[in-house]
N, C-alpha and C positions, 0 to 999 in steps of 0.2 A: 606900177606905181605903189614903194612902201612910204608908212607911215609910223611914225613910231608914237609912244602911246603920251598922252601930258600928265605927268605926275604931278597932285596937289598938294600942297604944300603938311597938309593932315596926315595926306596918306603919307607922305616922308615922312613926317615928325612920328607916326605910330608905328611904321617901320622900323627905323631904328628906335626909336623909344623899346620899343618891346623888345628889339633883338641888343641892346646894351641889359636891360632889365635881367634877362634871360642867362645871357654872361653871366652877369653877379651873382645871380641865384647860382648857378654852373659852379663859380669859383669860391662863393660860401659854403656852399657843398661839400667842398673837397676838405675844406681849411676843416672845417668843426666835424666833421663826420669820417676822416681816413680809414676808422676802424671796419667801417660800414663799407668799404672802397665796391664791392660784388653788388649790394642791393643799390649802388647808388647807382652804377655805371648803367644802368636801363632808361633809368630817368633821364640819365644825361643825353643817353643817342636820340633818346626820342624827342627832348629839346633840341639837341641840332638837328636833325629833319625839318623840324619846324620852321626853325633860323634857316636852313639854306634851302625851302621852301619858298618861304617870304621872298628873301632875294632872289630868287631864280626867277616870281610871279613880277620882282620890279620891276629885274633889270630886261626880261626877255616877253615884257610884252609890246606888238604890234601888229600892223595893220599890212594886207599889203594887196591892190586892185589887179587883173590882170583883166588881158581879153574879156574872158570868161567867168573867172570869178574873184569874191572878195572873198580872201583867206586872212585867218586869223589866227596868233598863236598867243598865249603866257605863261610861260612856266609851261607842266604839260598840258597846257588844255588846248588840242589844238583843230582845227578846223576851217573848212570850207563851204562857201553858198555860192551856187550859182547867180549872178548877177543880172536874168532872166527872171528869177524866181521873188526878188526885192520888190516887194509893192508900197511902201511910204518910209519914210525916214525921218523921223520926229529930233528937231534940232533943239537943243538946251534942255532939256529933262533928262532928269536921272531917272532910271532902272531902280528898284531897291529890291525884285526878286528877281528868280531866273540865271540866264547863264547871260557874265556880266566880265568880259576880259579886258579889262578897265582898271587904270588908277587913278581917276578923278574923276569926279563930279560934271555936271552940267557935259555931256556930249550926245551920243547921239543913240538914239533908240531905232535900230532896223527891224522892219517889220519884211516877214516873207513869208512864202507859202499861206495858210487859209491862219492861222495861230499863230506861227513861231515869231520870237522876237530874239532880239540880242544888244548887250547896252557896248560901246564902245566909247573911247574917249582918245582918238587923236588930238595931233598937234593943233589943227587945226582944221574945224569942223567947218567952215567953206569951203575949203580946199579939196576935204575928201567929199563931200557935196558935189562939188563942181566934174570932180574926177568918176564919181560914178554915173550923173547926167550924161558926160561922153560917151559913155557904154551901153544903157537903161535910160531913154529919155522919158518910158512911162513913170517913173518913179513919182510918186508924189512927196513933197518937200511939205511938212507945217511945221511951224515956231509953236513953240510952248506954250505963249497965248494963245495961238488958235486951238490949239488941243484943249487945255484949259478951259476954253469959251465952247466948248462943243460939250460939255459933258451937263 
């Protein structure tokens, strides 16, 4: 089953606002410095690559659950985790460090192996958890409040 990533309004604003800003910088740079074209082209190429990368991540972040694997993709970041390796899922909490193929906050932290974890933001946390539990009912599910209480 395939899940698209939920997109928070703040992330959307940042992506489109930043891209609009970068395009304005490029446009102003061409108009003000036409005589320095060769020097500007490398900067513009870098800015276009950044804009392209951000749009790629924004529009290509999704998750898939198969019989044996949980697969994720976010632009060039792709991977898979065997469902049997998943030990715990924390619901409604945001991970601020580590691997985060996600485009919204308050998603899911998936813990697997001994110390590995990944943060994702499917459209429906509950539906995603339900699909995981159908394939691996040994996964421990914790709500954000339970995790804060355990600290």
